[in-house]
Backbone as CSV, one residue per row, in Angstrom:
resi,resn,N_x,N_y,N_z,CA_x,CA_y,CA_z,C_x,C_y,C_z
1,MET,96.165,-22.988,118.438,96.071,-21.223,118.776,95.851,-20.894,117.292
2,ASP,95.269,-21.770,116.534,94.509,-21.109,115.690,92.949,-20.616,115.730
3,LYS,92.267,-19.097,115.894,91.151,-18.523,116.604,90.321,-18.139,115.420
4,VAL,90.972,-18.469,114.317,89.745,-18.210,113.369,88.317,-19.233,112.934
5,VAL,87.492,-18.711,113.030,85.998,-19.129,112.792,85.432,-18.823,111.747
6,ALA,84.460,-19.840,110.893,83.780,-19.943,109.972,83.378,-18.352,109.340
7,SER,82.480,-17.587,110.433,81.706,-16.670,109.972,81.582,-16.017,111.073
8,ALA,81.070,-14.738,110.746,80.484,-13.770,111.906,79.109,-14.333,112.831
9,VAL,78.452,-15.187,111.930,77.439,-15.991,112.610,77.840,-17.031,113.885
10,ASP,78.648,-17.691,113.209,79.418,-18.745,114.006,80.404,-18.103,115.405
11,ALA,80.822,-17.089,115.044,81.770,-16.221,116.219,80.783,-15.760,117.580
12,VAL,79.126,-15.276,117.082,78.613,-14.493,118.211,77.719,-15.910,118.438
13,ASN,77.361,-17.131,118.094,76.298,-17.542,118.213,76.282,-17.961,119.805
14,ASP,77.129,-17.978,120.870,77.067,-18.682,122.181,76.487,-17.006,122.619
15,ILE,76.486,-15.749,122.525,76.342,-14.537,122.784,74.520,-15.231,123.739
16,PRO,74.265,-14.905,124.602,73.338,-14.920,125.252,72.663,-13.776,125.328
17,ASP,71.002,-13.885,125.426,70.246,-12.569,125.523,70.880,-12.344,127.102
18,GLU,70.486,-10.560,127.679,71.247,-9.924,128.863,72.688,-10.022,128.845
19,ALA,73.337,-10.237,127.825,75.073,-9.913,127.595,75.281,-8.879,127.533
20,SER,76.603,-8.612,128.193,77.226,-7.201,127.869,78.382,-7.521,127.040
21,LEU,78.281,-6.307,126.255,79.147,-6.485,124.914,79.780,-5.019,125.085
22,ALA,81.170,-4.889,125.407,82.295,-3.765,124.843,82.229,-3.996,123.592
23,VAL,81.864,-2.538,122.922,81.883,-2.844,121.219,82.964,-1.555,120.634
24,GLY,83.995,-1.567,119.939,84.652,-1.086,119.629,84.352,0.308,118.754
25,GLY,84.869,1.135,118.067,84.488,2.342,116.952,84.362,3.586,117.895
26,PHE,84.967,4.900,117.148,84.254,6.079,117.642,83.347,7.024,116.260
27,GLY,82.016,6.830,117.120,81.228,7.546,116.027,80.850,6.245,114.903
28,ILE,81.475,6.076,113.632,81.115,4.659,112.806,82.422,4.853,112.207
29,SER,83.588,4.880,112.913,85.275,4.866,112.465,85.420,3.189,113.289
30,GLY,85.627,2.413,112.355,86.285,1.264,113.204,85.165,0.534,114.104
31,ILE,84.124,0.501,113.685,82.896,-0.692,114.363,82.836,-1.426,113.369
32,PRO,82.946,-2.582,114.191,82.593,-4.263,113.563,81.022,-4.399,113.091
33,ALA,81.205,-3.651,112.225,79.788,-3.722,111.210,79.308,-4.989,111.230
34,VAL,80.345,-5.920,110.729,79.815,-7.119,110.187,79.368,-8.246,111.703
35,LEU,79.865,-8.040,112.849,79.641,-8.644,113.521,78.549,-8.021,114.459
36,ILE,78.442,-6.974,114.183,76.983,-6.387,114.559,76.138,-6.712,114.392
37,GLU,76.180,-6.871,112.776,74.880,-7.653,111.853,74.543,-8.963,112.189
38,ALA,75.653,-9.247,112.553,75.185,-11.084,113.018,74.881,-10.846,114.428
39,VAL,74.974,-10.205,115.261,74.139,-10.243,116.775,72.702,-9.540,116.207
40,ARG,72.347,-8.632,115.359,71.142,-8.285,114.676,70.135,-9.305,114.843
41,ASP,71.232,-10.119,113.970,70.565,-11.205,112.934,69.966,-12.546,113.836
42,ARG,70.517,-12.716,114.863,70.451,-13.632,115.965,68.987,-13.153,116.836
43,GLY,68.764,-11.738,116.799,68.141,-11.220,117.683,68.034,-11.369,119.281
44,ILE,69.212,-11.170,119.464,69.766,-11.477,121.090,69.346,-10.026,121.835
45,ARG,68.051,-10.366,122.972,67.631,-8.993,123.629,68.563,-8.511,124.843
46,ASN,67.617,-7.545,125.241,68.214,-7.120,126.599,69.785,-6.917,126.860
47,LEU,70.036,-6.633,125.547,71.900,-6.029,125.286,72.248,-5.185,126.286
48,GLU,73.251,-5.547,126.784,74.400,-4.129,127.824,75.107,-3.653,127.140
49,ILE,75.285,-2.586,125.978,76.651,-2.367,125.562,77.560,-1.428,126.270
50,VAL,78.795,-1.332,125.967,79.398,-0.369,126.547,80.335,-0.231,124.923
51,SER,80.019,1.285,124.928,80.777,1.711,123.461,80.902,3.637,123.745
52,ASN,81.837,3.769,123.211,81.848,5.529,123.110,80.607,6.120,122.855
53,ASN,80.025,5.563,121.724,78.839,6.173,121.006,77.815,4.608,120.677
54,CYS,76.957,5.044,120.243,75.843,4.121,119.785,75.523,4.238,118.159
55,GLY,76.746,5.067,117.379,76.269,4.581,115.876,75.537,5.696,115.655
56,LEU,74.984,5.412,114.340,73.848,6.563,114.038,73.075,5.795,113.685
57,ASP,72.125,6.505,113.159,70.371,6.149,112.946,70.666,4.664,111.620
58,GLY,70.611,3.519,112.010,70.373,2.701,110.754,71.765,2.275,110.377
59,VAL,72.789,2.495,111.561,74.347,2.028,110.883,74.336,1.785,112.676
60,GLY,75.328,0.623,112.401,76.022,0.196,113.345,75.583,0.055,114.350
61,LEU,75.462,0.440,115.832,74.528,-0.309,117.201,73.518,0.275,116.808
62,GLY,73.697,1.153,116.075,72.369,2.000,115.480,71.209,0.964,115.080
63,THR,71.736,-0.196,114.419,70.692,-0.987,113.915,70.204,-1.554,115.266
64,LEU,70.757,-1.877,115.961,70.410,-2.465,117.634,69.440,-2.110,117.683
65,LEU,69.558,-0.971,117.991,68.714,0.151,118.642,67.591,0.434,118.375
66,ASP,67.467,0.493,116.674,66.238,0.386,116.013,65.546,-1.389,116.552
67,ASN,65.951,-2.424,116.101,64.940,-3.829,116.798,65.226,-3.597,118.088
68,MET,64.996,-2.840,118.876,64.874,-2.638,120.223,65.676,-3.706,121.096
69,GLN,67.032,-3.909,120.522,67.519,-5.004,121.444,68.668,-4.658,122.378
70,ILE,68.706,-3.441,122.791,69.818,-2.894,123.687,69.263,-2.657,124.841
71,ARG,69.167,-2.646,126.407,68.392,-2.077,127.633,69.329,-1.058,128.098
72,ARG,70.660,-1.309,128.066,71.599,-0.503,128.920,72.544,0.009,127.475
73,ILE,73.193,1.091,128.047,74.412,1.504,127.331,74.940,2.074,128.529
74,VAL,76.522,2.147,128.216,77.096,2.709,128.994,78.159,3.507,128.056
75,ALA,78.026,5.001,128.008,78.914,5.434,126.496,79.248,7.033,127.503
76,SER,79.809,7.629,126.426,80.279,9.177,126.589,79.482,9.878,125.343
77,TYR,78.840,9.535,124.450,78.500,10.744,123.676,77.111,10.055,123.223
78,VAL,75.853,10.739,123.191,74.976,10.523,122.542,74.467,11.589,121.452
79,GLY,75.137,11.830,121.107,74.642,12.889,119.880,74.662,11.989,118.362
80,GLU,74.318,12.791,117.350,74.491,12.139,116.324,73.313,10.737,115.947
81,ASN,72.585,10.982,116.874,71.819,9.283,116.947,70.216,9.691,117.336
82,LYS,69.130,9.823,116.687,68.212,10.377,117.025,67.261,9.475,117.813
83,GLU,67.402,8.140,117.164,66.478,7.191,117.714,67.250,6.814,119.134
84,PHE,68.449,6.903,119.379,69.653,6.459,120.520,68.628,7.915,121.987
85,ALA,68.670,8.899,121.501,68.103,10.450,122.311,66.581,9.799,122.427
86,ARG,65.648,9.605,121.472,64.327,9.141,121.870,64.139,8.178,122.545
87,GLN,64.410,7.050,122.570,64.668,5.925,123.564,65.002,6.461,124.834
88,PHE,65.721,6.585,125.190,66.549,8.015,126.412,64.989,8.315,127.090
89,LEU,64.996,9.026,126.497,64.246,10.597,126.727,62.429,9.609,127.113
90,SER,62.264,8.579,126.540,61.025,8.259,126.841,60.840,6.800,127.588
91,GLY,61.909,7.068,128.510,61.895,5.682,129.352,62.647,4.228,128.987
92,GLU,62.769,4.238,128.017,62.780,2.517,127.091,64.651,2.330,127.094
93,LEU,65.533,3.428,127.563,66.853,3.014,127.456,67.416,3.527,128.820
94,GLU,68.183,2.326,129.338,69.048,3.435,130.472,70.061,3.374,129.950
95,VAL,70.818,4.984,130.570,72.033,5.167,129.641,72.943,5.806,131.038
96,GLU,74.075,5.235,130.967,75.197,5.675,131.948,76.278,6.968,130.877
97,LEU,75.970,8.045,131.177,76.858,8.740,130.278,77.944,8.669,131.541
98,THR,79.541,8.737,130.754,80.574,8.667,131.325,81.478,9.518,130.800
99,PRO,82.473,10.452,131.347,83.508,10.959,130.638,84.303,10.281,129.712
100,GLN,84.513,10.797,128.751,85.716,9.926,127.504,86.619,9.452,127.946
101,GLY,87.371,10.052,128.702,88.852,9.339,129.013,88.777,8.283,130.470
102,THR,87.979,8.487,131.090,87.271,8.072,132.400,86.956,6.053,131.665
103,LEU,85.987,6.490,130.805,85.585,5.077,129.721,86.375,4.399,129.353
104,ALA,87.118,4.939,128.296,88.532,4.401,127.963,89.308,3.681,129.105
105,GLU,89.547,4.326,130.084,90.530,3.434,131.143,89.784,2.695,131.720
106,ARG,88.629,2.848,131.826,87.643,1.971,132.792,87.911,0.392,132.094
107,LEU,88.129,0.176,130.684,87.677,-0.607,129.698,89.456,-1.137,129.543
108,ARG,89.979,-0.134,129.661,91.855,-0.867,129.896,91.584,-1.670,131.428
109,ALA,91.742,-0.621,132.529,91.967,-1.530,133.959,90.945,-2.695,133.936
110,ALA,89.884,-2.771,133.212,89.385,-4.332,133.131,90.615,-5.113,132.410
111,GLY,91.115,-5.244,131.675,92.034,-5.707,130.860,93.268,-6.095,131.340
112,VAL,93.773,-5.377,132.259,95.020,-5.861,133.260,94.915,-5.625,134.761
113,GLY,93.829,-5.712,134.866,93.499,-6.239,136.374,93.506,-5.849,137.544
114,ILE,93.072,-4.418,137.261,93.248,-3.167,138.004,91.415,-3.106,138.469
115,PRO,90.874,-3.343,139.689,89.674,-3.351,139.446,88.861,-1.993,140.112
116,ALA,89.742,-0.877,140.387,89.740,0.580,140.755,90.525,1.550,140.187
117,PHE,90.011,2.769,139.765,91.086,3.731,140.118,90.174,5.123,140.600
118,TYR,91.543,6.123,140.998,90.813,7.591,141.273,91.284,8.169,140.313
119,THR,90.441,9.085,139.689,90.652,10.510,138.930,89.881,11.614,139.059
120,LEU,91.057,12.433,138.609,90.337,13.888,139.039,89.000,14.522,137.919
121,THR,89.177,13.488,136.821,87.691,13.872,135.965,86.746,13.481,136.951
122,GLY,85.767,14.669,136.540,84.466,14.304,137.450,84.313,15.088,138.710
123,ALA,85.474,15.181,139.344,85.224,15.615,140.785,84.939,16.706,140.948
124,GLY,83.945,16.863,141.930,83.141,18.080,142.605,81.758,18.340,141.484
125,THR,81.504,17.423,140.722,80.263,17.325,139.755,79.481,16.589,140.334
126,GLN,78.210,16.268,139.307,77.490,15.028,139.579,77.902,13.942,139.181
127,ILE,79.088,13.486,138.825,80.164,12.235,138.442,80.178,12.137,139.851
128,GLU,80.820,12.686,140.660,81.024,12.213,142.202,79.978,12.686,142.730
129,GLU,78.533,13.345,142.781,77.916,13.735,143.840,76.267,12.775,143.532
130,GLY,76.441,11.875,142.334,75.299,11.642,141.814,74.089,12.599,141.487
131,GLY,73.160,11.652,141.104,71.602,12.413,140.480,71.747,12.924,139.104
132,LEU,72.743,11.882,138.345,72.588,12.206,136.981,71.356,11.289,136.518
133,PRO,70.576,11.237,135.336,69.603,10.491,135.002,70.306,9.441,134.334
134,TRP,69.712,8.078,134.532,69.938,7.067,134.184,68.909,6.203,132.925
135,ARG,68.045,6.585,133.813,66.620,6.026,132.892,65.130,7.040,133.576
136,TYR,64.552,7.259,132.461,63.418,8.139,132.859,62.223,7.710,132.713
137,ARG,61.388,8.212,133.076,59.966,7.900,133.056,59.623,7.894,131.763
138,ASP,58.201,7.601,131.345,57.748,8.143,130.047,57.416,9.604,129.955
139,GLY,56.877,10.281,131.045,56.524,11.739,131.629,57.246,12.501,131.666
140,GLY,59.004,11.977,131.731,60.261,12.485,131.598,60.602,12.885,132.977
141,GLN,59.798,12.350,134.084,60.500,12.093,135.522,61.462,11.080,135.547
142,VAL,62.438,11.380,136.444,63.835,10.906,136.366,63.244,9.248,137.201
143,ALA,63.561,8.349,136.766,63.259,6.838,137.389,64.215,6.181,137.868
144,LEU,65.679,6.545,137.487,66.946,5.557,137.899,67.986,6.837,137.935
145,ALA,68.461,7.326,138.774,69.752,8.345,138.980,70.942,7.209,139.430
146,SER,72.157,7.933,138.585,73.698,7.508,139.169,74.009,7.945,140.859
147,PRO,74.024,6.724,141.686,74.906,7.029,142.663,75.897,7.483,143.042
148,PRO,76.277,8.434,143.987,77.170,8.876,144.646,78.694,8.091,144.488
149,LYS,79.708,8.234,143.879,80.957,7.880,143.967,81.804,8.245,145.084
150,ARG,82.685,7.216,145.457,83.590,7.264,146.495,84.901,7.801,146.105
151,THR,84.925,9.060,147.153,85.894,9.878,146.963,87.298,9.777,147.947
152,GLU,88.434,10.162,147.460,89.191,10.224,148.286,90.482,11.349,147.976
153,VAL,91.172,12.135,149.224,92.105,13.006,149.043,93.352,12.565,149.071
154,PHE,94.439,12.822,147.718,95.579,13.110,147.277,96.197,14.163,147.577
155,ASP,97.272,14.257,148.448,98.053,15.586,147.971,97.143,16.771,148.143
156,GLY,96.232,16.663,148.977,95.518,17.746,149.167,94.426,18.080,148.113
157,THR,94.256,17.332,147.167,93.176,17.091,145.311,92.101,16.033,146.057
158,SER,91.190,16.354,145.702,90.049,15.034,146.026,89.684,14.309,144.187
159,TYR,89.854,12.910,144.673,89.525,12.298,143.489,88.745,11.102,143.200
160,VAL,87.920,10.871,141.972,86.888,10.090,142.479,87.440,8.622,141.998
161,LEU,86.690,7.915,142.965,86.979,6.372,142.203,86.006,5.680,141.444
162,GLU,86.526,5.168,140.237,86.001,4.580,139.364,86.112,3.250,138.948
163,THR,85.226,2.351,139.156,85.448,0.808,138.696,85.761,0.229,137.254
164,ALA,86.604,-0.746,137.122,86.836,-1.405,135.810,85.584,-1.772,135.255
165,LEU,85.359,-1.864,133.914,84.407,-2.249,133.027,84.939,-3.352,132.564
166,ARG,84.080,-4.572,133.560,84.320,-5.832,132.440,83.328,-6.266,131.872
167,THR,83.256,-6.970,130.766,81.859,-7.619,130.157,82.333,-9.035,129.286
168,ASP,80.929,-9.483,129.109,81.194,-10.702,128.857,81.948,-10.840,127.419
169,PHE,81.246,-10.156,126.806,81.931,-10.351,125.476,82.439,-8.748,124.882
170,ALA,83.216,-9.020,123.887,83.771,-7.912,123.225,83.826,-8.253,121.850
171,LEU,83.524,-7.071,120.823,83.504,-7.256,119.546,84.340,-5.964,118.740
172,ILE,85.294,-6.291,118.145,86.098,-5.322,117.579,86.079,-5.706,115.916
173,ARG,87.093,-4.473,115.414,87.435,-4.866,114.278,88.939,-3.966,113.798
174,ALA,89.927,-4.975,113.204,91.173,-4.662,113.247,91.256,-4.778,111.690
175,TRP,92.377,-3.633,110.860,92.865,-3.829,109.741,93.540,-5.471,109.205
176,LYS,94.132,-5.734,110.370,95.179,-7.065,109.512,95.225,-7.825,111.015
177,GLY,95.190,-9.183,110.901,95.112,-9.821,111.904,95.953,-11.514,111.308
178,ASP,96.591,-11.740,112.571,97.421,-13.289,112.350,96.108,-14.479,112.911
179,ARG,96.590,-15.649,112.687,95.340,-16.592,113.359,95.995,-17.077,114.849
180,HIS,96.658,-16.417,115.265,96.442,-16.294,116.561,96.297,-15.073,117.542
181,GLY,95.882,-14.250,116.679,94.947,-13.163,117.152,95.755,-11.759,117.532
182,ASN,97.200,-11.856,116.886,97.914,-10.641,117.008,97.270,-9.556,115.654
183,LEU,97.235,-8.331,116.243,96.075,-7.440,115.638,96.849,-5.890,115.452
184,VAL,96.632,-5.645,113.891,96.924,-3.860,113.901,95.668,-3.483,113.394
185,PHE,96.005,-2.057,113.846,94.412,-1.356,113.502,95.071,-0.038,112.650
186,ARG,93.838,0.803,111.692,94.739,1.503,110.692,94.072,2.593,111.068
187,LYS,95.121,3.871,111.531,94.691,4.941,111.799,93.623,5.074,112.573
188,SER,92.513,5.769,112.356,91.536,6.614,113.282,90.550,5.305,114.115
189,ALA,91.179,3.840,113.043,89.919,3.175,113.493,91.045,2.056,115.047
190,ARG,91.876,2.543,115.319,92.571,2.149,116.843,92.214,3.062,117.636
191,ASN,90.377,3.256,117.886,90.420,3.969,119.029,89.962,3.415,120.262
192,PHE,88.903,3.064,120.161,88.332,2.231,121.484,88.696,0.479,121.064
193,ASN,88.718,0.385,119.779,89.023,-0.892,119.932,89.858,-1.931,120.693
194,PRO,91.246,-1.013,120.869,91.931,-2.106,121.684,91.625,-2.110,122.879
195,VAL,91.147,-1.154,123.667,90.872,-1.331,125.040,89.291,-2.145,124.905
196,CYS,88.670,-2.024,124.189,87.675,-3.258,124.224,87.837,-4.711,124.062
197,ALA,88.686,-4.499,123.223,89.213,-6.139,123.110,89.466,-6.719,124.794
198,MET,90.529,-5.987,125.692,90.825,-6.180,126.498,89.996,-6.080,127.772
199,ALA,88.830,-5.436,127.519,87.887,-5.641,128.491,86.815,-6.890,128.486
200,GLY,86.825,-7.606,127.283,85.810,-8.787,127.195,85.996,-10.099,127.682
201,ALA,85.771,-10.689,128.714,85.754,-11.858,128.704,86.042,-13.084,127.570
202,ILE,85.227,-12.732,126.450,85.485,-13.380,125.372,85.639,-12.107,124.254
203,SER,87.044,-12.180,123.566,86.755,-10.979,122.730,86.727,-11.641,121.063
204,ILE,86.169,-11.113,120.254,85.808,-11.269,118.803,86.558,-10.170,118.139
205,ALA,87.254,-10.584,116.951,87.768,-9.257,116.190,87.407,-10.002,114.415
206,GLU,86.796,-9.253,114.059,86.602,-8.848,112.467,87.838,-8.176,112.042
207,VAL,88.437,-9.159,110.822,89.644,-8.640,110.207,89.287,-8.484,109.166
208,GLU,90.346,-7.344,108.115,90.103,-7.046,107.217,91.051,-7.801,106.249
209,HIS,92.085,-8.038,106.567,93.589,-9.135,105.857,93.761,-9.800,107.224
210,LEU,93.573,-10.886,106.538,94.192,-12.520,107.595,95.492,-12.793,107.218
211,VAL,96.440,-12.711,107.827,97.401,-13.224,107.352,97.951,-14.562,108.449
212,GLU,99.020,-14.981,108.034,99.712,-16.411,108.800,100.391,-15.435,110.211
213,PRO,100.765,-16.195,110.911,101.299,-16.092,112.272,102.832,-15.874,111.846
214,GLY,103.724,-14.597,112.305,104.823,-14.477,111.654,104.517,-13.174,110.610
215,ASP,103.623,-12.968,109.793,103.675,-12.194,108.605,103.718,-10.874,109.353
216,ILE,103.171,-10.527,110.429,103.143,-9.433,111.185,104.725,-9.445,112.007
217,GLU,105.390,-8.262,111.713,106.603,-8.094,112.753,105.938,-7.781,114.191
218,PRO,106.626,-8.060,115.223,106.460,-8.167,116.494,106.344,-6.480,117.208
219,ASP,107.357,-5.957,116.619,107.057,-4.733,116.922,105.578,-3.628,116.466
220,ALA,105.067,-4.230,115.100,104.261,-3.848,114.485,103.024,-4.060,115.414
221,ILE,102.696,-5.275,115.960,101.244,-5.632,116.675,100.865,-4.612,117.668
222,HIS,99.845,-4.073,117.572,99.012,-3.074,118.383,98.550,-3.716,119.381
223,LEU,97.832,-4.816,119.257,96.896,-5.620,119.907,97.771,-6.984,120.164
224,PRO,98.051,-7.769,121.381,98.629,-9.038,121.104,97.460,-10.064,121.447
225,GLY,97.874,-11.146,120.665,96.918,-12.002,120.206,96.313,-12.552,121.958
226,ILE,97.007,-12.595,122.980,96.189,-12.997,124.242,95.149,-12.343,124.475
227,TYR,94.532,-11.607,124.034,93.561,-10.630,124.380,92.177,-11.028,123.500
228,ILE,92.381,-11.871,122.360,91.529,-12.193,121.736,91.513,-13.393,121.537
229,ASP,89.988,-14.096,121.326,89.767,-15.525,121.634,89.076,-15.595,120.146
230,ARG,88.502,-15.025,119.301,87.948,-15.555,118.077,88.246,-14.423,117.113
231,ILE,88.794,-15.029,115.582,88.874,-14.313,114.515,88.110,-14.537,113.170
232,VAL,87.563,-13.206,112.366,86.647,-13.931,111.283,87.244,-13.035,110.353
233,GLU,87.406,-13.400,109.496,88.046,-13.084,108.086,86.672,-12.460,107.192
234,LEU,86.822,-10.910,107.252,85.954,-10.114,106.315,86.437,-10.767,104.645
235,THR,85.561,-11.087,103.725,85.507,-10.825,102.427,85.551,-9.287,102.018
236,PRO,86.335,-9.247,100.829,87.056,-7.946,100.452,85.346,-7.065,100.258
237,GLU,84.531,-7.229,99.655,83.195,-6.773,100.133,83.078,-5.989,101.506
238,GLN,83.244,-6.921,102.190,82.686,-6.676,103.766,83.726,-5.376,103.974
239,ALA,85.328,-5.529,103.603,85.839,-4.872,104.439,85.668,-3.537,103.621
240,ALA,85.489,-3.320,102.430,85.362,-1.948,101.345,83.979,-1.686,102.090
241,ASP,83.138,-1.852,102.670,81.640,-1.345,102.925,82.020,-0.711,104.385
242,LYS,82.658,0.517,104.442,82.265,1.750,105.069,81.622,2.934,105.110
243,ALA,80.818,2.925,105.753,80.068,4.402,105.592,80.712,5.760,106.402
244,ILE,80.590,6.658,105.948,80.753,8.029,106.278,80.036,8.824,107.010
245,GLU,80.170,9.411,107.925,79.809,9.688,109.196,79.279,11.274,108.734
246,LYS,80.487,11.587,108.102,80.041,13.325,107.485,81.120,13.592,106.858
247,ARG,80.452,13.271,105.719,81.223,13.697,104.072,81.410,15.540,104.057
248,THR,82.574,15.424,103.742,82.755,17.281,103.884,83.945,17.176,102.524
249,VAL,83.582,18.183,101.708,84.582,18.304,100.673,85.369,19.535,100.612
250,ARG,86.014,19.835,99.505,86.361,21.247,99.277,86.732,21.977,98.291
251,SER,86.590,22.897,98.136,86.371,23.407,96.194,87.590,23.301,96.283
252,CYS,87.611,23.245,94.614,88.792,23.421,93.645,89.811,24.765,94.301
253,LEU,89.186,25.951,94.445,90.002,27.025,94.651,90.626,26.735,96.125
254,ALA,89.591,25.935,97.325,91.036,25.918,98.315,91.741,24.855,98.385
255,VAL,91.546,23.798,97.678,92.868,22.896,96.856,93.983,23.736,96.318
256,LYS,93.431,24.678,95.639,94.452,25.259,94.873,95.195,26.414,95.642
257,GLY,94.797,26.687,97.190,95.189,27.400,98.054,94.314,29.308,97.907
258,GLY,93.226,28.677,97.151,92.148,30.230,97.245,91.883,29.626,98.622
259,PHE,90.585,30.746,98.213,89.793,31.141,99.676,88.369,30.462,98.779
């Protein structure tokens, strides 16, 4: 039952080229930065990434983009990463843009044994009709477009069929975890991390605080250990090394109630 491995390098050692990875985080909040770094250093190629977005330039999954390790991305958001946009528009990267709620539910569905589900999101749009660019040619022409999706009418309303997103591996980050893999996420880091863990055939979690089994109250567990296969304990330095996507500050007047 002890799922702790010695290092991030050991945890990702069996991820092969062309593997699919579900990666937690939203922007760069709650990203498994240490596991991503280990994947980068191993030089694994032609990866398919399923994640809300692809980090920032030079941060998180952006480092894998910089290293040309990603072949395909299923995501809901392209912004904030210029290299992401450049590779997509130049035909170097295949991108399946998916509505954010649909993406989350496709990941969750994979974890609970639901092969597909109907949703109103995307009905009557190119999500349903097909034709969304997935890959461009270097000259800007569309090389590969999304196919049309199956629809069904329920109570007079048309719904779109979406399939579950099962991946070979999942990389996530948690605030606290025990040796059995039970996890607690802190604040906004409880974003895509739980559903990504559910979607992975092998799910790997880096945790900021490792505790013994029984130290986490059952009602406090956000994700049960049944979904986790490997745990990596971060050093205090690794746990504290968190980038800020957009730093904003308030003036002293604003703090005091002024304008």
